[in-house]
C-alpha positions in Angstrom: 18.0 -3.7 -1.0 19.1 -0.5 -2.7 17.0 2.6 -2.0 17.7 6.1 -3.3 15.6 8.0 -0.8 15.7 6.2 2.5 14.3 9.1 4.5 11.0 8.6 2.8 10.6 5.3 4.7 11.6 7.0 8.0 8.9 9.7 7.6 6.3 7.2 6.4 6.9 4.9 9.3 6.6 7.8 11.8 3.4 9.2 10.3 1.8 5.8 10.0 2.7 4.8 13.6 1.5 8.1 15.1 -1.8 8.1 13.2 -2.6 4.5 13.9 -1.6 4.6 17.6 -3.5 7.8 18.2 -6.7 6.4 16.6 -6.3 3.0 18.3 -5.9 4.4 21.8 -8.4 7.2 21.4 -11.3 5.7 19.5 -10.9 1.9 19.2 -9.6 0.5 22.4 -12.2 2.0 24.8 -15.2 0.6 22.8 -14.3 -2.7 21.2 -17.8 -4.4 21.4 -18.9 -5.1 17.8 -17.3 -6.6 14.7 -16.9 -3.1 13.3 -14.6 -2.0 16.1 -12.7 -5.3 15.8 -12.1 -4.6 12.1 -10.9 -1.0 13.0 -8.6 -2.4 15.7 -7.2 -4.9 13.2 -6.5 -2.2 10.7 -4.8 -0.1 13.3 -2.6 -3.0 14.4 -1.7 -3.8 10.7 -0.8 -0.2 10.2 1.5 -0.3 13.1 3.1 -3.4 11.7 3.5 -1.7 8.3 5.2 1.2 10.0 7.6 -1.2 11.7 8.4 -2.7 8.3 9.0 0.8 6.9 11.3 1.5 9.8 13.3 -1.7 9.2 13.6 -0.8 5.5 14.9 2.6 6.5 17.5 1.2 8.9 18.6 -1.3 6.2 18.9 1.4 3.6 20.9 3.6 5.9 23.3 0.7 6.7 23.7 0.1 3.0 24.4 3.8 2.4 27.1 3.7 5.1 28.7 0.6 3.7 28.7 2.1 0.2 30.4 5.3 1.5 32.8 3.7 3.9 
């Protein structure tokens, strides 16, 4: 995968992970009792998964940049 601006994925991954983890542990985890909280917990977990995917894309792009240079 060829990406021009790989640092975008790095910052996107960091921001998504911090926001979703903070919200998950502060608001959702202590009070999972209704379907609404289960939906919020699922959204937070999916956001954390999306941040992991962004981080993998970042690492892959950096590796491709190093192979292109060297």
